[in-house]
C-alpha positions as CSV (number, residue, x, y, z in Angstrom):
1,E,59.6,58.8,97.9
2,G,56.4,56.9,99.5
3,D,53.4,57.8,100.3
4,V,52.5,60.6,102.7
5,T,49.7,59.9,105.3
6,L,49.0,63.7,106.6
7,S,46.1,62.7,108.9
8,M,48.9,60.9,110.9
9,Y,51.0,64.0,111.4
10,K,47.8,66.1,111.9
11,S,47.1,63.7,114.9
12,A,50.4,63.5,116.2
13,M,51.1,67.8,116.1
14,L,46.9,67.7,118.1
15,A,48.4,65.4,120.6
16,A,51.7,67.5,121.1
17,L,49.4,70.3,121.3
18,R,47.5,69.2,124.2
19,S,50.3,68.3,126.1
20,M,52.2,71.5,125.6
21,L,49.5,73.4,127.0
22,P,47.4,71.4,129.5
23,K,46.2,74.2,131.7
24,T,44.8,76.3,128.2
25,W,43.8,74.0,125.5
26,D,39.9,73.5,125.5
27,P,37.9,72.7,122.1
28,H,38.2,76.4,120.9
29,H,41.9,75.7,120.7
30,E,41.0,72.6,118.9
31,T,38.7,74.1,116.3
32,A,41.1,76.5,115.4
33,W,43.7,73.6,114.7
34,N,41.2,71.5,112.5
35,W,40.3,74.5,110.6
36,L,43.8,75.4,110.2
37,W,45.4,71.8,109.3
38,E,42.4,71.5,106.5
39,I,43.8,74.2,104.6
40,V,47.1,73.5,104.4
41,D,46.1,69.2,103.8
42,K,44.4,70.9,101.0
43,N,47.5,72.8,99.9
44,L,49.8,70.1,100.9
45,R,47.6,67.3,98.3
46,E,47.6,69.6,95.3
47,V,51.2,70.0,95.3
48,L,52.6,67.1,97.1
49,S,52.3,64.9,93.7
50,K,54.0,67.4,91.5
51,P,57.7,67.2,92.2
52,R,57.9,63.8,90.8
53,V,56.5,65.3,87.3
54,W,58.7,68.3,87.8
55,Q,61.9,67.2,88.1
56,P,62.4,64.9,85.3
57,E,61.5,67.4,83.0
58,L,63.5,70.2,84.5
59,A,66.5,68.0,84.3
60,R,65.9,67.6,80.6
61,L,65.0,71.3,79.9
62,M,68.6,72.1,81.4
63,A,70.3,69.4,79.8
64,R,68.7,71.0,76.4
65,Y,70.8,74.1,76.4
66,S,74.1,74.4,75.4
67,D,77.0,76.6,77.7
68,K,76.7,79.5,75.3
69,E,73.0,79.6,75.5
70,K,73.0,79.7,79.4
71,E,75.5,82.2,79.5
72,A,73.1,84.5,77.4
73,M,70.3,83.4,79.8
74,R,72.1,84.8,82.6
75,D,73.4,87.5,80.5
76,E,69.8,88.8,80.7
77,V,68.9,87.8,84.2
78,Y,71.5,90.3,85.2
79,V,70.1,92.9,82.3
80,R,66.6,92.4,83.7
81,F,67.3,92.8,87.6
82,F,69.0,95.7,87.1
83,Q,66.0,97.5,85.2
84,V,63.8,95.9,88.1
85,A,65.5,96.8,90.9
86,P,68.1,99.5,90.0
87,S,69.7,99.8,93.7
88,G,70.9,95.9,92.5
89,Q,74.0,97.2,90.7
90,E,75.2,98.0,94.2
91,Y,75.3,94.3,95.6
92,F,76.4,93.3,92.5
93,K,79.8,95.2,91.7
94,Q,82.0,91.9,91.2
95,S,83.0,91.1,87.8
96,N,81.5,89.2,85.1
97,T,83.0,85.9,85.7
98,R,82.1,86.2,89.4
99,L,78.5,86.9,88.3
100,H,78.0,84.4,86.0
101,F,78.7,81.9,89.2
102,I,76.6,83.2,91.0
103,A,73.6,83.0,88.6
104,S,74.6,79.4,87.2
105,R,74.8,78.3,90.8
106,A,71.0,79.9,91.4
107,M,70.2,77.6,88.4
108,D,71.9,74.8,89.5
109,M,70.5,74.6,92.5
110,T,66.8,74.5,91.0
111,G,67.6,70.9,90.2
112,E,69.6,69.6,93.3
113,L,66.7,70.7,95.8
114,F,64.9,68.5,94.1
115,N,67.6,65.6,94.2
116,D,68.6,66.3,97.8
117,P,65.7,68.5,99.5
118,W,67.5,68.2,103.0
119,E,71.2,69.0,102.0
120,M,70.1,71.6,99.9
121,T,67.8,73.4,102.6
122,E,71.0,73.2,105.1
123,L,73.4,74.7,102.4
124,I,71.0,77.5,101.4
125,S,70.1,78.4,104.9
126,A,74.0,78.6,105.6
127,L,74.1,80.7,102.2
128,G,71.6,83.0,103.9
129,L,73.8,83.5,107.0
130,R,76.5,84.7,104.7
131,H,74.0,87.1,103.0
132,V,73.5,88.6,106.3
133,G,77.1,89.7,106.9
134,Y,77.1,91.0,103.3
135,G,73.7,93.3,104.5
136,I,71.8,91.8,100.9
137,P,68.4,93.3,101.7
138,T,65.8,90.9,101.3
139,E,63.8,93.0,98.8
140,L,66.0,92.2,96.3
141,V,65.3,88.1,96.2
142,G,62.2,88.0,95.1
143,P,63.0,90.2,91.9
144,F,66.2,88.4,91.5
145,A,64.5,84.9,91.2
146,N,61.4,86.3,88.9
147,C,63.7,87.6,86.4
148,F,65.2,84.1,86.0
149,V,61.9,82.6,85.5
150,E,61.1,85.8,83.0
151,V,64.2,84.7,80.9
152,L,63.8,81.1,81.2
153,R,60.4,81.1,80.1
154,E,61.3,83.3,77.0
155,N,63.9,80.7,75.9
156,A,61.4,77.6,76.7
157,P,58.2,77.7,74.8
158,G,55.3,75.2,75.6
159,E,57.9,73.5,78.4
160,D,54.7,73.8,80.8
161,A,56.0,71.2,83.5
162,A,59.3,72.1,83.7
163,L,58.5,75.9,84.0
164,E,56.1,75.2,86.4
165,G,58.9,73.2,88.2
166,F,61.2,75.7,87.6
167,E,59.3,78.7,89.2
168,W,58.8,76.3,92.0
169,S,61.7,75.6,93.1
170,I,64.0,78.6,93.1
171,K,61.1,80.7,94.4
172,L,61.4,78.1,97.6
173,V,64.6,78.9,97.4
174,A,64.0,82.9,97.3
175,K,61.6,82.5,100.4
176,I,64.3,80.1,102.5
177,L,67.1,82.6,101.6
178,I,64.6,85.4,102.9
179,R,63.5,83.5,106.0
180,V,67.3,83.5,106.9
181,I,68.3,86.7,106.6
182,Q,65.3,88.1,108.5
183,E,65.7,85.9,111.2
184,G,69.7,86.6,110.9
185,S,69.6,90.1,110.7
186,T,70.5,91.2,114.5
187,I,71.6,94.6,115.7
188,V,74.7,93.3,116.4
189,M,75.0,92.0,112.6
190,K,74.1,95.8,111.5
191,A,76.7,97.1,113.6
192,I,79.4,94.8,112.3
193,N,78.0,95.8,108.3
194,A,78.9,99.6,109.4
195,N,82.1,98.5,110.9
196,S,80.5,101.1,113.9
197,A,82.3,100.7,117.6
198,L,79.4,103.0,119.1
199,Q,76.9,101.1,117.3
200,L,77.6,98.0,118.5
201,R,77.8,99.2,121.8
202,K,74.3,100.2,121.7
203,A,73.6,97.1,120.1
204,I,75.4,94.7,123.0
205,A,73.6,97.4,125.4
206,L,70.0,95.5,124.7
207,A,71.5,92.2,125.8
208,P,70.4,90.2,129.0
209,R,73.6,90.2,131.0
210,G,73.5,86.3,130.6
211,E,73.2,85.9,127.3
212,R,75.5,88.8,125.8
213,A,78.7,87.0,124.9
214,Q,75.7,84.3,123.2
215,W,74.8,87.8,121.2
216,L,78.3,88.4,120.1
217,L,79.6,84.9,119.3
218,C,76.4,82.8,117.6
219,I,73.5,84.0,115.8
220,Q,71.7,80.6,114.5
221,V,68.9,80.0,112.8
222,G,67.4,76.3,112.5
223,T,70.8,74.0,111.9
224,Q,73.1,76.9,110.9
225,R,75.1,79.4,113.0
226,I,77.2,82.1,111.8
227,S,79.9,84.0,114.7
228,P,79.4,87.4,114.4
229,L,82.9,87.8,115.9
230,S,84.0,85.7,113.0
231,W,82.2,87.6,110.0
232,S,83.6,90.9,111.7
233,I,87.4,89.2,111.5
234,E,86.4,87.8,107.6
235,S,84.7,90.9,106.1
236,G,87.6,93.2,107.3
237,S,85.1,95.1,110.2
238,I,88.1,95.4,112.2
239,E,86.9,98.7,114.6
240,A,83.9,96.5,115.4
241,A,85.4,93.3,116.0
242,R,87.9,95.0,118.0
243,A,84.7,96.5,120.4
244,M,83.3,93.0,120.3
245,I,86.5,91.5,121.9
246,Q,87.0,94.5,124.1
247,D,83.6,94.0,125.7
248,L,83.7,90.2,125.8
249,L,86.8,90.6,127.7
250,T,85.4,93.1,130.1
251,I,84.8,91.5,133.8
252,R,81.9,92.9,135.4
253,A,79.9,91.7,138.1
254,D,76.7,92.2,140.4
255,R,76.5,90.7,144.0
256,D,76.0,86.9,142.9
257,R,78.6,86.2,140.3
258,Y,80.8,87.7,137.8
259,Y,80.8,87.7,134.0
260,Y,83.5,87.4,131.6
261,G,83.2,86.1,128.5
262,V,86.8,84.7,127.8
263,D,85.1,80.9,128.4
264,A,82.9,81.2,126.0
265,L,85.2,83.2,123.1
266,F,87.7,80.0,123.7
267,Q,84.5,77.9,123.6
268,A,83.2,79.2,120.3
269,H,86.5,79.9,119.1
270,P,89.4,77.8,120.2
271,D,91.7,78.7,117.2
272,I,90.5,82.4,117.6
273,V,94.2,83.2,118.4
274,E,95.5,81.6,115.1
275,R,92.8,83.4,113.2
276,L,93.9,87.1,114.7
277,C,97.7,86.1,113.6
278,S,96.9,85.1,109.9
279,D,93.4,87.7,109.6
280,A,94.0,90.4,112.0
281,I,97.0,90.8,114.0
282,Q,96.1,94.4,115.1
283,L,93.7,92.7,116.9
284,L,96.0,90.3,118.8
285,G,96.9,92.8,121.4
286,T,93.5,93.5,122.6
287,L,92.7,90.1,123.0
288,L,95.8,89.7,125.1
289,D,95.2,92.7,127.0
290,G,91.7,91.6,128.1
291,L,93.0,88.5,129.9
292,V,94.9,90.1,132.3
293,W,93.2,92.1,135.4
294,R,95.1,94.5,137.4
295,S,94.3,95.4,141.0
296,K,94.7,98.9,141.8
297,R,95.5,98.4,145.5
298,T,99.1,97.5,146.4
299,I,99.8,95.7,149.5
300,N,103.7,95.8,150.8
301,S,104.5,97.5,147.5
302,A,103.1,94.2,145.6
303,R,100.1,94.3,143.3
304,R,97.9,91.5,142.8
305,V,97.7,90.9,138.9
306,N,95.6,87.5,137.1
307,F,96.8,86.4,133.5
308,Y,93.8,84.2,132.8
309,I,96.1,81.8,130.3
310,K,94.4,78.5,130.8
311,H,93.2,78.9,127.1
312,L,96.6,79.5,126.0
313,V,98.3,76.3,127.8
314,V,95.9,73.9,126.9
315,R,93.0,72.7,124.2
316,E,91.1,69.6,124.7
317,G,93.5,68.0,127.2
318,K,96.6,69.1,124.5
319,F,98.9,72.1,124.4
320,A,97.0,74.7,122.4
321,G,98.5,76.0,119.2
322,A,98.0,80.0,120.4
323,L,102.1,80.0,121.0
324,N,103.0,78.4,117.8
325,A,100.6,81.0,115.8
326,I,102.6,83.5,117.1
327,C,105.9,82.5,116.2
328,V,105.1,81.8,113.0
329,S,103.8,85.6,112.9
330,Q,107.4,86.7,113.6
331,D,105.8,89.6,115.5
332,V,108.5,91.2,118.1
333,K,106.0,93.4,119.5
334,I,103.5,90.9,120.0
335,I,105.6,88.2,121.3
336,S,107.1,91.1,124.3
337,N,103.0,91.3,125.7
338,Q,102.6,90.7,128.9
339,V,100.7,88.0,128.7
340,L,103.0,85.8,126.2
341,V,105.8,86.5,128.3
342,L,104.4,85.1,131.4
343,L,102.9,81.9,129.2
344,S,107.0,81.5,127.5
345,D,108.5,81.9,131.2
346,T,105.7,79.4,132.7
347,L,106.3,76.8,129.8
348,W,109.9,76.9,130.0
349,A,110.0,77.0,134.2
350,G,107.4,74.1,133.9
351,V,108.5,72.2,131.2
352,V,110.7,72.8,128.6
353,R,114.1,73.6,130.5
354,R,114.3,70.2,131.9
355,Q,113.6,68.6,128.9
356,F,116.2,71.1,127.3
357,V,119.4,70.1,129.8
358,L,118.7,66.6,129.4
359,S,118.4,66.9,125.5
360,K,122.2,69.0,125.9
361,V,124.0,66.5,128.4
362,G,125.3,64.3,125.2
363,F,126.3,67.4,123.6
364,L,128.2,68.6,126.6
365,F,129.9,65.4,127.0
366,S,130.7,65.2,123.3
367,L,132.5,69.0,123.7
368,V,134.6,67.6,127.1
369,V,135.5,64.9,125.4
370,F,136.4,66.6,122.4
371,M,138.3,69.0,123.8
372,L,140.4,66.7,126.3
373,S,141.0,64.5,123.0
374,Q,142.1,67.3,120.8
375,A,143.0,70.3,122.5
376,I,144.3,69.7,125.8
377,L,145.6,66.0,126.0
378,P,147.6,65.6,123.6
379,K,149.6,69.1,124.4
380,I,151.0,68.4,127.7
381,Q,154.2,67.7,128.5
382,T,153.5,64.1,129.0
383,A,151.4,63.2,125.9
384,D,154.2,60.6,124.7
385,E,153.3,58.7,127.7
386,L,151.2,55.3,127.2
387,N,149.0,56.3,129.3
388,M,148.0,59.8,127.6
389,R,147.9,58.0,124.4
390,I,145.6,55.3,125.6
391,A,143.5,58.3,127.0
392,V,143.6,60.1,123.8
393,F,142.8,56.9,121.7
394,A,140.3,56.5,124.0
395,G,138.4,60.1,123.7
396,R,138.8,59.7,119.9
397,S,136.7,56.1,120.0
398,I,133.9,57.8,122.0
399,N,134.1,60.7,119.7
400,Y,133.6,58.4,116.8
401,G,131.4,55.6,118.6
402,F,129.4,58.2,120.5
403,S,129.1,61.6,119.0
404,M,129.6,60.6,115.4
405,L,126.6,57.7,115.8
406,R,124.6,60.3,118.1
407,L,124.4,62.6,115.2
408,L,124.1,60.2,112.0
409,L,120.7,58.5,113.6
410,F,119.5,61.7,114.9
411,H,119.7,63.4,110.8
412,W,118.8,60.2,108.9
413,R,115.9,59.7,111.0
414,R,114.6,63.7,110.0
415,I,115.8,63.4,106.6
416,Y,114.1,60.0,105.8
417,K,110.6,61.5,107.6
418,A,111.5,65.0,105.5
419,Y,111.4,62.9,102.2
420,R,109.0,60.1,103.4
421,T,106.5,62.8,103.9
422,G,107.5,65.4,101.5
423,A,108.6,67.9,103.5
424,V,111.5,68.7,101.0
425,T,112.4,72.1,99.2
426,K,110.9,72.2,95.8
427,G,113.4,71.8,92.9
428,R,115.9,69.4,91.0
429,C,117.5,69.0,94.2
430,P,115.0,68.7,97.3
431,V,116.4,69.6,100.6
432,P,114.9,68.6,103.8
433,L,112.8,72.0,105.4
434,Y,114.4,71.2,108.6
435,L,118.3,71.9,107.6
436,K,116.4,75.5,107.4
437,D,117.3,76.0,110.4
438,E,121.1,77.4,111.2
439,D,121.5,74.9,114.2
440,A,120.2,72.0,111.9
441,R,122.6,72.5,109.6
442,M,125.7,73.8,111.6
443,G,125.2,70.0,113.2
444,L,124.8,68.1,109.7
445,L,128.5,69.8,109.0
446,L,129.7,68.8,112.6
447,L,128.3,65.2,111.4
448,L,130.4,65.3,108.1
449,L,133.7,66.7,109.7
450,L,133.5,64.1,112.6
451,M,133.2,61.1,109.5
452,A,136.3,62.8,107.5
453,M,138.0,62.8,110.9
454,C,137.4,59.5,111.2
455,A,138.3,58.7,107.5
456,S,141.6,60.5,108.5
457,E,142.3,59.7,111.8
458,P,146.0,58.7,112.0
459,M,145.9,56.7,115.3
460,F,143.5,54.4,113.0
461,Y,145.9,54.3,110.2
462,C,149.1,53.2,113.2
463,A,146.4,50.6,114.4
464,Y,149.5,47.7,113.3
465,E,151.5,49.2,116.0
466,I,149.3,49.0,119.1
467,P,150.0,45.2,120.3
468,V,153.7,46.7,120.1
469,T,153.6,50.1,121.2
470,G,150.5,51.2,122.0
471,P,148.1,53.9,120.2
472,S,150.4,56.2,118.4
473,E,150.2,58.5,115.5
474,K,154.0,58.9,114.9
475,C,153.6,56.2,112.1
476,R,154.1,57.2,108.5
477,E,150.8,56.4,107.7
478,G,149.9,58.3,110.3
479,Q,152.5,61.5,109.7
480,E,150.9,61.7,106.2
481,M,146.9,61.9,106.8
482,M,148.2,64.3,110.3
483,Q,148.1,67.3,108.2
484,V,144.0,66.8,107.3
485,Y,143.4,65.4,110.0
486,I,144.0,68.9,112.3
487,I,142.5,71.0,109.8
488,L,139.3,69.3,110.1
489,S,139.6,68.9,114.0
490,M,139.9,72.9,114.3
491,A,136.8,73.2,111.9
492,A,134.8,70.0,114.8
493,M,136.2,71.9,117.3
494,V,134.7,75.8,116.3
495,L,131.7,74.0,115.1
496,H,131.1,72.2,119.0
497,W,131.6,75.9,120.3
498,L,129.2,77.3,117.8
499,L,126.3,74.8,118.6
500,V,127.1,75.9,122.8
501,I,125.5,79.6,122.1
502,N,122.3,77.6,122.0
503,L,122.3,77.6,125.5
504,S,121.7,81.3,125.9
505,V,118.3,80.9,126.1
506,F,118.8,80.3,129.8
507,A,119.2,84.3,129.6
508,T,117.0,86.5,127.8
509,Q,119.3,89.3,128.0
510,L,122.1,87.2,126.6
511,A,120.6,85.8,124.3
512,A,119.4,89.1,123.0
513,F,122.8,90.1,123.0
514,V,123.7,86.7,120.6
515,L,120.5,88.0,118.1
516,V,122.2,91.2,117.4
517,I,125.3,90.0,116.8
518,R,124.0,87.8,114.5
519,E,121.8,90.6,113.0
520,V,125.1,92.9,112.3
521,F,127.3,89.6,111.3
522,G,124.8,90.5,107.6
523,E,126.9,94.1,107.4
524,V,130.1,93.0,108.2
525,G,129.7,90.1,105.3
526,K,128.9,92.9,102.9
527,F,132.1,95.2,104.4
528,M,133.7,91.8,103.1
529,V,133.1,91.9,100.0
530,A,133.7,95.1,100.2
531,I,137.2,94.8,100.6
532,I,138.2,92.3,98.8
533,F,137.2,93.5,95.9
534,I,139.5,96.8,96.7
535,L,142.2,94.3,97.7
536,I,142.1,92.3,93.9
537,T,141.9,96.1,92.4
538,F,144.7,97.6,93.9
539,S,147.4,94.4,94.3
540,S,146.4,93.4,91.0
541,A,147.3,97.2,90.2
542,I,150.5,97.2,92.6
543,A,151.6,93.8,91.1
544,S,151.7,95.1,87.2
545,L,154.4,97.9,88.2
546,R,157.7,97.5,87.5
547,H,159.5,97.9,91.7
548,D,162.2,96.8,93.9
549,V,159.8,96.1,96.9
550,A,159.4,92.2,97.7
551,E,156.3,92.5,99.7
552,L,154.5,94.0,96.7
553,S,156.1,91.8,94.0
554,T,153.4,89.5,92.8
555,L,149.5,89.6,93.4
556,P,149.3,87.1,96.5
557,K,152.3,89.3,98.3
558,A,150.4,92.7,97.4
559,A,146.9,91.7,98.6
560,N,148.5,90.2,101.9
561,C,150.6,93.5,102.7
562,L,147.6,96.1,101.6
563,F,144.9,94.0,104.0
564,A,148.1,93.8,106.8
565,T,148.0,97.5,106.2
566,T,143.9,97.8,106.7
567,V,144.5,96.4,110.0
568,G,147.4,98.0,110.8
569,I,149.3,95.1,111.6
570,Y,152.1,96.3,108.7
571,E,155.9,96.5,109.8
572,G,156.7,98.5,106.9
573,D,157.6,102.2,106.6
574,Y,156.1,104.4,103.9
575,R,159.1,106.1,102.9
576,E,160.9,103.3,101.9
577,M,158.6,103.7,98.8
578,L,159.8,107.5,98.4
579,H,161.8,107.0,95.0
580,Q,158.8,105.1,93.3
581,P,155.6,108.0,93.3
582,A,153.7,105.4,91.5
583,L,153.8,102.5,94.0
584,L,153.3,105.3,96.8
585,G,150.5,107.0,95.8
586,A,148.4,103.6,94.6
587,V,149.4,102.6,98.0
588,F,148.0,105.8,100.0
589,M,145.1,105.2,97.5
590,F,144.3,102.5,99.0
591,I,144.6,103.5,102.3
592,T,142.1,106.2,101.7
593,V,139.4,103.9,100.2
594,S,140.3,100.8,102.8
595,A,141.4,102.4,106.1
596,I,139.8,105.6,105.5
597,L,136.3,105.5,103.9
598,L,135.1,101.7,103.8
599,I,135.5,101.1,108.0
600,N,134.3,103.8,108.8
601,L,131.4,103.3,106.5
602,L,131.6,99.4,108.3
603,I,131.5,101.2,111.8
604,A,128.3,103.6,110.9
605,Q,126.2,100.5,109.2
606,L,126.8,98.7,112.7
607,N,125.5,101.6,114.5
608,C,122.3,101.4,112.0
609,S,122.2,98.4,112.7
610,Y,122.5,98.0,116.1
611,D,120.1,101.1,116.6
612,Y,117.6,98.9,114.7
613,V,117.5,95.6,116.3
614,Y,118.3,97.1,119.7
615,G,114.6,98.2,120.7
616,D,113.7,94.3,119.3
617,M,116.2,92.1,120.3
618,L,114.3,91.4,123.4
619,G,111.3,90.8,121.0
620,F,113.6,88.6,118.9
621,A,115.4,86.6,121.8
622,R,111.8,85.9,123.1
623,L,111.0,84.9,119.6
624,A,113.5,82.1,119.6
625,R,112.3,80.7,123.4
626,A,109.2,80.6,122.0
627,S,109.7,78.6,119.0
628,L,112.0,76.4,121.2
629,I,109.6,75.9,123.5
630,V,106.9,74.9,120.7
631,D,109.2,72.1,119.7
632,A,110.0,70.9,123.1
633,M,106.2,70.6,123.8
634,V,105.3,69.0,120.5
635,A,107.8,66.4,121.9
636,C,106.4,66.4,125.9
637,P,104.7,63.2,126.8
638,P,101.0,63.4,127.3
639,Q,101.5,62.2,131.1
640,R,103.6,65.1,131.8
641,F,101.9,67.6,130.5
642,A,98.8,66.5,132.2
643,K,100.6,66.9,135.5
644,F,102.0,69.7,134.4
645,V,98.8,71.5,133.8
646,A,97.2,69.8,137.1
647,S,100.0,72.0,138.8
648,L,98.5,75.0,137.5
649,R,95.6,74.3,138.9
650,F,93.0,76.5,136.7
651,D,90.3,75.1,138.2
652,Q,90.8,76.9,141.4
653,L,89.4,80.3,141.7
654,L,91.8,83.5,141.6
655,E,91.1,86.5,144.3
656,F,90.5,89.5,143.4
657,D,91.2,91.2,146.3
658,E,91.8,89.9,150.1
659,G,88.4,87.9,150.3
660,D,87.0,88.6,147.1
661,V,87.3,85.4,145.3
662,G,86.8,85.7,141.4
663,L,87.0,83.2,138.3
664,G,89.6,80.5,137.9
665,G,91.6,79.8,134.2
666,G,94.3,81.5,135.4
667,I,97.4,82.4,137.2
668,Q,97.9,85.2,139.9
669,I,101.2,86.7,140.7
670,K,102.6,89.6,142.3
671,E,103.9,92.4,140.8
672,P,105.8,95.6,142.5
673,G,103.4,98.3,143.0
674,N,105.1,101.1,140.5
675,L,106.0,98.7,137.9
676,N,102.3,99.2,136.5
677,P,100.3,102.0,138.2
678,T,96.7,102.6,137.7
679,S,94.1,104.2,139.5
680,D,91.0,102.6,137.7
681,D,89.0,99.2,139.1
682,I,89.2,97.3,135.3
683,I,86.2,95.4,136.8
684,Q,83.3,97.0,136.3
685,R,80.6,96.5,139.3
686,Y,76.6,97.0,139.4
687,G,74.4,97.1,142.3
688,G,70.4,96.7,141.9
689,T,69.0,93.7,140.8
690,S,71.1,90.4,140.3
691,S,68.9,88.5,137.1
692,P,71.0,86.9,134.0
693,E,67.9,88.4,132.6
694,M,68.1,91.7,133.3
695,Q,70.4,94.1,130.9
696,W,73.7,95.9,132.5
697,P,73.0,99.3,133.1
698,E,75.7,100.9,131.2
699,E,75.5,104.2,130.6
700,E,76.1,105.5,127.1
701,K,79.8,107.0,126.6
702,E,80.3,109.4,124.3
703,D,81.2,108.9,120.5
704,R,85.2,110.8,120.2
705,Y,84.2,112.4,117.3
706,T,81.2,113.7,118.3
707,R,83.1,115.1,121.3
708,I,86.2,116.2,119.2
709,K,83.0,118.4,116.5
710,N,81.2,119.5,119.5
711,L,85.2,121.4,120.8
712,I,85.5,122.6,117.2
713,M,82.3,124.4,117.0
714,L,82.5,125.8,120.1
715,L,86.0,127.1,119.4
716,K,84.7,128.6,116.4
717,K,82.7,131.3,118.6
718,P,83.2,134.3,119.0
719,P,85.1,134.6,122.6
720,A,82.0,137.1,123.5
721,E,79.9,135.0,122.9
722,N,81.4,132.3,124.6
723,S,82.1,134.3,127.7
724,K,78.3,135.4,127.8
725,Q,76.9,131.6,127.5
726,S,79.6,130.6,130.4
727,A,77.1,131.0,133.2
728,G,74.4,129.3,131.4
729,S,76.7,126.2,130.2
730,T,76.0,124.0,133.0
731,D,72.2,123.8,132.6
732,K,72.1,123.7,129.0
733,T,74.9,121.0,128.8
734,A,72.8,119.1,131.4
735,S,69.9,119.6,129.1
736,K,71.7,118.7,126.6
737,E,72.6,115.4,128.0
738,D,69.4,114.2,129.5
739,T,67.6,115.0,125.6
740,T,71.0,112.9,124.1
741,F,70.2,110.1,126.4
742,G,66.1,110.0,126.2
743,E,66.9,109.8,122.0
744,D,69.4,107.3,122.4
745,S,67.3,105.3,125.2
746,I,64.2,105.4,122.5
747,S,66.4,104.1,119.4
748,S,67.7,101.7,121.5
749,S,64.4,100.4,122.8
750,H,63.2,100.5,119.4
751,A,66.4,98.0,118.6
752,Y,65.3,95.8,121.2
753,S,62.6,95.4,120.1
754,S,63.2,95.0,116.4
755,H,65.4,92.5,117.4
756,A,62.8,90.6,120.3
757,H,60.5,90.5,117.2
């Protein structure tokens, strides 16, 4: 919009060039610049005013076509493109609807480029970077654009201005795509497209040691950028992604500094753990193992181990979401990784344990008061004395005034928040999602029981006697409610103790045992369903017989006796039924099915379930503790969390060995020397120059598939030939390695030259 004064741009550029090259700039350079600008100025003036004419004409032309006509033109575009460039069929293998979407967007871009050229240039550049990941050859872009022009020219005769604008616009889009693809097609991206770890190692070996991490984490063209690591995960190039993570988390060192890509990795991808949990969980172990350094030396039977977990703890001053993502994944193997075990223990000891204990003080107080007022004080010999009755009344008042109201406020807030935010299940009767937690359901049930106990409290019904006899439950109204009240009290007592099981998180082994019990309860439930069915079947059959055994005369009595026989507490004798063979046969058949078949089957099921769960019970326990830690960290005050992070001293550099000051951002511990023995130095150390611009002098590692192939070829040779050639095998092997090294060096140098170009 508006007039463009090209002469001002010429003067500004000339001044900039003079300031950039003050020593080398001379009149010859100025003459060359003036000549170049005259040509550019002439070409720009020829087309500078045309877009104002092209834009309305192209919009009018596109609006003239119906959807069916546009669909027919898109079909014709692909027909011609596949004729002109048959290799394009290998890259357009999607469904017809997807192909039509691509062609439709290409046609729409021609008009949008006139409307908002700056935004469209950014979008086209981003699209070009994605095409780098797809591995699209640039040779196909031009023919694809030409096919659009040819098809539209045949369908719009006489529309010269619109056709000229369409051709200029779509070819400009093609040129931008080609430029971005060419600049973004690095040797690293080519290795990712091939999903080859070997190619990726060879490509990254050409990177200067100071830029090695950036080669794997960022490719930028103009203002657009793409992460090779992110693209490898998104495209499913798992082997290449694993090699990239391993390379980033390898500690390398020269005499001046250490190089470790963990900070660059989490700076480029703060959510890398969440990405791996959702898209490539098999790479998470590689990432976590790369956060550990373990010394090969032991001092006093102890070994130094550094865990670089800073980015798993804190992100931009807040608690990182890595542990939450791992909890959501529910992977019991990953949660048992040494890094996550240390992370969980550190958070538990530093923040969560104190917060958890304080949150349980009220519940433990309620439990003690409930036991005193319901199960202990009313059963002692002096329970009828006034002091004891006052103590019982006070305890029950505390249960209703403190425990019940505390639970009521807690669940009311959670339910109100759930319905206000929509965190409820779908259906006719929406239920808050927080009730999916078993402890939350038991807490709500305990609240309902306490409310029912309060409504049926005998001492409240006898309140009119308090001025005369003091608190009592012996009045007529109180005795009428006593039977209901004691049942509710029993159920509430059981729920109180079931909620105490949460305290097992203090000991991982105990929590694992509790989880095993919960897992095998499913098998017990299946057994109970089967035994109830068998009881009803045989008790109804026995009740239909005409016999004189009183214990088996009716269906309820028969079911009671048969169940007592199953669990071994029936005191009768089978000889009492010898004179009634039908009854004796039915009882023997029931015992065979229940006591011999079902009980032994239950034992076998429990054994199988325990064997299945036993291997992962610590993982399940750690998952439960990790979920508790995540919930507690969400409620942790920012000041307390900041104080905790400061206490970890992540800014302090950790020693690798005595006097060898290394990297910060971690926690150092000392583990028993025989726990994880190692004889290799994890750090790759190099001599020579310490310049960050130099490459690492890495030795090429033989591909394992090549090594297996060579071994198979060696085994195929006759034994005599192998023995005959054994004398010179060493020299030949050395010669072969030299030749291979020379070929790899030539290919690597060629690749590096291409990348630099």
